[in-house]
N, CA, C and O of each residue as an XYZ file, in Angstrom:
464
protein
N      94.450     73.601     84.708
C      93.084     74.370     84.686
C      93.097     75.542     85.576
O      93.670     75.454     86.662
N      92.505     76.651     85.206
C      92.343     77.881     86.018
C      91.341     77.595     86.999
O      90.225     77.206     86.655
N      91.695     77.779     88.326
C      90.793     77.384     89.394
C      89.849     78.630     89.826
O      90.389     79.733     89.910
N      88.560     78.516     90.086
C      87.806     79.576     90.576
C      87.944     79.767     91.951
O      87.209     79.126     92.703
N      88.857     80.630     92.451
C      88.997     80.810     93.925
C      87.866     81.534     94.713
O      87.195     82.482     94.305
N      87.785     80.942     95.851
C      86.675     81.563     96.754
C      87.152     82.643     97.731
O      86.372     83.432     98.264
N      88.417     82.638     97.928
C      89.035     83.606     98.938
C      90.447     84.051     98.487
O      91.259     83.325     97.914
N      90.610     85.256     98.805
C      91.992     85.966     98.376
C      93.206     85.048     98.741
O      94.109     84.852     97.927
N      93.198     84.450    100.088
C      94.190     83.791    100.527
C      94.570     82.633     99.697
O      95.729     82.335     99.408
N      93.376     81.925     99.294
C      93.486     80.753     98.314
C      94.123     81.120     97.064
O      94.959     80.354     96.584
N      93.797     82.300     96.432
C      94.454     82.696     95.087
C      95.889     82.885     95.463
O      96.740     82.347     94.754
N      96.225     83.540     96.426
C      97.664     83.943     96.700
C      98.563     82.603     96.885
O      99.661     82.450     96.351
N      98.016     81.793     97.606
C      98.679     80.389     97.804
C      99.012     79.845     96.476
O     100.165     79.576     96.137
N      97.933     79.686     95.707
C      98.086     79.207     94.425
C      99.177     79.853     93.479
O      99.933     79.178     92.780
N      99.175     81.244     93.532
C     100.092     81.938     92.896
C     101.570     81.707     93.272
O     102.482     81.689     92.446
N     101.706     81.546     94.493
C     102.898     81.247     95.061
C     103.345     79.760     94.687
O     104.488     79.519     94.299
N     102.396     78.819     94.826
C     102.723     77.337     94.428
C     103.086     77.385     93.090
O     104.066     76.702     92.793
N     102.502     78.068     92.136
C     102.773     78.029     90.869
C     104.002     78.896     90.402
O     104.227     78.996     89.196
N     104.785     79.511     91.308
C     105.846     80.223     90.981
C     105.466     81.460     90.217
O     106.326     82.048     89.562
N     104.125     81.923     90.268
C     103.737     82.993     89.389
C     103.523     84.375     90.420
O     103.057     85.413     89.950
N     103.844     84.286     91.600
C     103.430     85.379     92.538
C     104.224     86.545     92.125
O     103.615     87.615     92.095
N     105.482     86.543     91.797
C     106.065     87.873     91.403
C     105.606     88.319     89.968
O     105.672     89.501     89.630
N     105.152     87.360     89.160
C     104.486     87.909     87.981
C     103.128     88.569     88.213
O     102.752     89.489     87.487
N     102.316     88.053     89.329
C     101.195     88.773     89.717
C     101.477     90.168     90.114
O     100.804     91.110     89.694
N     102.448     90.295     90.904
C     102.809     91.559     91.513
C     103.313     92.470     90.317
O     103.018     93.664     90.374
N     104.022     92.022     89.277
C     104.416     92.709     88.264
C     103.179     93.209     87.466
O     103.129     94.377     87.079
N     102.233     92.364     87.233
C     100.973     92.781     86.497
C     100.241     93.783     87.226
O      99.735     94.728     86.620
N     100.131     93.646     88.594
C      99.470     94.693     89.361
C     100.132     96.038     89.186
O      99.465     97.063     89.045
N     101.401     96.024     89.196
C     102.133     97.274     89.223
C     102.051     97.828     87.881
O     101.944     99.050     87.774
N     102.092     96.995     86.701
C     101.948     97.396     85.280
C     100.616     98.165     85.276
O     100.633     99.329     84.876
N      99.417     97.589     85.706
C      98.031     98.183     85.596
C      97.999     99.371     86.501
O      97.402    100.364     86.086
N      98.534     99.406     87.629
C      98.508    100.468     88.426
C      99.168    101.720     87.611
O      98.569    102.796     87.621
N     100.270    101.598     86.979
C     101.045    102.524     86.255
C     100.204    103.020     85.137
O     100.033    104.220     84.925
N      99.701    102.101     84.452
C      98.767    102.448     83.283
C      97.609    103.418     83.588
O      97.288    104.311     82.804
N      96.924    103.169     84.917
C      95.935    104.103     85.384
C      96.489    105.231     86.122
O      95.773    105.917     86.852
N      97.761    105.458     85.961
C      98.427    106.736     86.771
C      98.120    106.721     88.150
O      97.727    107.734     88.729
N      98.288    105.555     88.748
C      98.221    105.340     90.314
C      99.454    105.182     90.711
O     100.063    104.202     90.283
N     100.107    106.097     91.613
C     101.533    105.882     91.899
C     101.928    104.882     92.840
O     103.080    104.755     93.254
N     100.956    104.176     93.172
C     101.215    102.969     94.243
C     101.982    101.847     93.538
O     101.621    101.443     92.433
N     102.988    101.371     94.150
C     103.546    100.155     93.516
C     103.851     99.151     94.638
O     104.045     99.575     95.778
N     103.903     97.818     94.359
C     104.215     96.793     95.387
C     105.584     96.287     95.089
O     105.934     95.977     93.951
N     106.387     96.209     96.194
C     107.764     95.630     95.918
C     107.534     94.038     95.582
O     106.613     93.379     96.064
N     108.514     93.536     94.682
C     108.418     92.337     94.146
C     108.410     91.157     95.403
O     107.803     90.089     95.310
N     109.069     91.508     96.378
C     109.238     90.648     97.619
C     107.964     90.883     98.720
O     108.031     90.330     99.818
N     107.126     91.495     98.464
C     105.994     91.792     99.353
C     105.282     90.415     99.694
O     105.048     89.572     98.829
N     104.968     90.269    101.000
C     104.397     88.998    101.373
C     102.903     88.969    100.962
O     102.321     90.054    100.950
N     102.256     87.919    100.643
C     101.000     87.719    100.379
C      99.986     88.555    101.320
O      99.157     89.369    100.912
N     100.203     88.216    102.553
C      99.463     89.015    103.590
C      99.548     90.531    103.499
O      98.534     91.223    103.593
N     100.721     91.028    103.320
C     100.923     92.470    103.241
C     100.386     92.816    101.874
O      99.696     93.834    101.822
N     100.580     92.159    100.786
C      99.736     92.574     99.500
C      98.194     92.682     99.742
O      97.489     93.637     99.416
N      97.814     91.596    100.338
C      96.277     91.764    100.540
C      95.933     93.038    101.495
O      95.020     93.805    101.192
N      96.489     93.164    102.322
C      96.265     94.421    103.275
C      96.444     95.767    102.715
O      95.707     96.707    103.014
N      97.515     95.857    101.830
C      97.926     97.153    101.198
C      97.040     97.397    100.076
O      96.704     98.553     99.820
N      96.602     96.351     99.337
C      95.608     96.482     98.094
C      94.484     96.951     98.735
O      94.080     98.061     98.389
N      93.781     96.240     99.752
C      92.709     96.483    100.352
C      92.724     98.001    100.697
O      91.808     98.703    100.269
N      93.716     98.539    101.448
C      93.687     99.980    101.788
C      93.765    100.859    100.598
O      93.325    102.008    100.623
N      94.321    100.328     99.557
C      94.502    101.348     98.353
C      93.157    101.500     97.761
O      92.678    102.611     97.538
N      92.544    100.392     97.504
C      91.175    100.322     97.048
C      90.102    101.142     97.807
O      89.254    101.828     97.238
N      90.210    101.018     99.000
C      89.390    101.842     99.983
C      89.684    103.333     99.883
O      88.729    104.109     99.917
N      90.963    103.811     99.760
C      91.391    105.131     99.618
C      90.713    105.639     98.351
O      89.976    106.625     98.343
N      91.038    104.834     97.178
C      90.467    105.220     95.841
C      88.945    105.441     95.954
O      88.471    106.509     95.566
N      88.230    104.556     96.426
C      86.810    104.589     96.450
C      86.370    105.963     97.250
O      85.496    106.731     96.848
N      87.030    106.106     98.287
C      86.646    107.206     99.265
C      87.110    108.676     98.640
O      86.375    109.663     98.681
N      88.313    108.673     98.110
C      88.950    110.017     97.643
C      89.180    110.416     96.103
O      89.175    111.571     95.676
N      89.398    109.161     95.291
C      89.629    109.271     93.978
C      88.784    108.400     93.181
O      89.259    107.454     92.551
N      87.575    108.678     93.186
C      86.552    107.573     92.550
C      86.717    107.601     91.038
O      86.432    106.546     90.472
N      87.105    108.564     90.318
C      87.385    108.474     88.825
C      88.640    107.626     88.562
O      88.698    106.879     87.585
N      89.790    107.770     89.577
C      90.909    106.801     89.220
C      90.682    105.534     89.603
O      91.375    104.628     89.140
N      89.680    105.291     90.502
C      89.274    103.932     90.976
C      88.487    103.278     89.557
O      88.881    102.226     89.052
N      87.581    103.894     89.127
C      86.883    103.467     87.981
C      87.811    103.236     86.818
O      87.625    102.198     86.182
N      88.770    104.030     86.445
C      89.860    103.933     85.521
C      90.568    102.635     85.787
O      90.782    101.809     84.899
N      90.939    102.480     87.097
C      91.871    101.171     87.334
C      91.127    100.031     86.977
O      91.632     99.225     86.196
N      89.811     99.817     87.512
C      88.952     98.921     87.169
C      88.944     98.568     85.715
O      89.127     97.436     85.268
N      88.707     99.680     85.007
C      88.664     99.586     83.537
C      90.070     99.056     82.709
O      90.046     98.277     81.756
N      91.028     99.534     83.175
C      92.430     99.106     82.793
C      92.689     97.564     83.164
O      93.275     96.833     82.366
N      92.234     97.104     84.396
C      92.320     95.782     84.736
C      91.301     94.998     84.172
O      91.358     93.775     84.293
N      90.487     95.473     83.643
C      89.278     94.710     82.930
C      88.399     93.751     83.904
O      87.975     92.644     83.571
N      88.211     94.339     85.101
C      87.506     93.679     86.152
C      86.056     93.765     85.540
O      85.713     94.748     84.883
N      85.240     92.726     85.775
C      83.870     92.633     85.263
C      82.949     93.649     85.964
O      82.867     93.684     87.192
N      82.262     94.471     85.160
C      81.431     95.553     85.689
C      80.213     94.916     86.382
O      79.740     95.400     87.411
N      79.714     93.802     85.781
C      78.725     92.980     86.398
C      78.909     92.536     87.878
O      78.085     92.641     88.786
N      80.122     92.036     87.927
C      80.511     91.428     89.315
C      80.847     92.700     90.324
O      80.739     92.520     91.537
N      81.208     93.836     89.865
C      81.292     94.938     90.752
C      79.828     95.431     91.102
O      79.477     95.634     92.264
N      79.066     95.595     90.089
C      77.564     96.015     90.409
C      76.797     95.113     91.299
O      75.864     95.480     92.013
N      77.268     93.878     91.203
C      76.465     92.747     92.026
C      76.999     92.953     93.584
O      76.313     92.428     94.461
N      78.208     93.702     93.982
C      78.396     93.693     95.325
C      77.617     94.772     96.064
O      77.124     95.786     95.571
N      77.593     94.377     97.327
C      76.748     95.415     98.257
C      77.706     96.576     98.658
O      78.794     96.384     99.201
N      77.216     97.755     98.352
C      78.150     98.861     98.589
C      77.736     99.556     99.842
O      78.071    100.728    100.018
N      77.042     98.921    100.706
C      76.693     99.626    102.033
C      77.684     99.936    103.014
O      77.644    100.923    103.748
N      78.598     99.039    103.001
C      79.956     99.090    104.073
C      81.025     99.374    103.046
O      81.179     98.535    102.158
N      81.727    100.376    103.058
C      82.832    100.690    102.018
C      84.060     99.775    102.384
O      84.741     99.284    101.483
N      84.338     99.552    103.703
C      85.346     98.821    104.110
C      85.099     97.234    103.459
O      86.019     96.633    102.903
N      83.996     96.770    103.584
C      83.881     95.390    103.066
C      83.808     95.448    101.441
O      84.282     94.548    100.748
N      83.258     96.431    100.982
C      83.188     96.644     99.590
C      84.669     96.753     99.022
O      84.952     96.120     98.005
N      85.407     97.368     99.517
C      86.746     97.523     99.079
C      87.710     96.149     99.223
O      88.648     95.841     98.489
N      87.295     95.559    100.167
C      88.004     94.155    100.341
C      87.369     93.180     99.189
O      88.099     92.359     98.633
N      86.289     93.273     98.924
C      85.619     92.426     97.830
C      86.185     92.946     96.538
O      86.472     92.126     95.666
N      86.362     94.144     96.346
C      86.802     94.793     95.018
C      88.286     94.286     94.913
O      88.681     93.798     93.854
N      89.102     94.399     95.998
C      90.423     93.943     95.870
C      90.554     92.535     95.410
O      91.376     92.184     94.564
N      89.762     91.792     95.967
C      89.818     90.195     95.575
C      89.272     90.160     94.070
O      89.828     89.354     93.324
N      88.371     90.852     93.611
C      87.981     90.851     92.170
C      89.104     91.276     91.265
O      89.301     90.730     90.180
N      89.841     92.270     91.738
C      91.148     92.804     91.133
C      92.205     91.775     91.042
O      92.787     91.600     89.971
N      92.492     91.080     92.100
C      93.586     90.090     92.153
C      92.920     88.946     91.300
O      93.691     88.457     90.474
N      91.885     88.516     91.321
C      91.388     87.469     90.561
C      91.629     87.674     88.954
O      92.067     86.833     88.169
N      91.256     88.910     88.698
C      91.313     89.178     87.076
C      92.780     89.317     86.873
O      93.187     88.814     85.826
N      93.721     89.920     87.681
C      95.028     89.950     87.346
C      95.718     88.562     87.288
O      96.686     88.355     86.556
N      95.164     87.607     88.109
C      95.719     86.201     88.281
C      95.315     85.550     86.968
O      96.105     84.757     86.455
N      94.184     85.808     86.394
C      93.731     85.280     85.081
C      94.694     85.500     84.022
O      95.203     84.655     83.286
N      94.892     86.873     84.050
C      96.038     87.275     82.919
C      97.370     86.626     83.087
O      97.898     86.118     82.098
N      97.953     86.595     84.229
C      99.235     85.952     84.450
C      99.078     84.383     84.208
O      99.962     83.735     83.647
N      97.927     83.838     84.655
C      97.982     82.447     84.383
C      97.797     82.078     83.150
O      98.384     81.078     82.739
N      97.007     82.759     82.379
C      96.942     82.449     80.843
C      98.088     82.830     80.165
O      98.361     82.063     79.241
N      98.942     83.870     80.332
C     100.058     84.149     79.751
C     101.037     83.128     79.780
O     101.697     82.815     78.789
N     101.166     82.509     81.093
C     102.218     81.524     81.414
C     101.726     80.062     81.097
O     102.586     79.185     81.016
N     100.514     79.766     80.928
C     100.184     78.278     80.766
C      99.743     78.130     79.331
O      99.630     76.969     78.939
N      99.484     79.058     78.514
C      99.017     78.881     77.214
C     100.234     79.130     76.079
O      99.991     79.014     74.878
């Protein structure tokens, strides 16, 4: 059963435990490519580095390339309602929360493809 993760670390631990971490990275890279965002993550990136780099990329997109940010959310199919429910007063905090929502959505895709 797909778990509702409360923290990004918990999600990444589960992805690693279920041997789907590399597929999660591949899904992220695929959606970034579809959104014409040139960032890619190496297949052997550590969960801690992935968390840090994704957060930095989301922060940069929100600050400098908002249209690309919105396009990436659309391609990933991140819930618009969940994004709108976030507090946008602190962009650092917001980008961390958005990165988590992105990873949760990508994890759902990977999990369902491999479990059903």
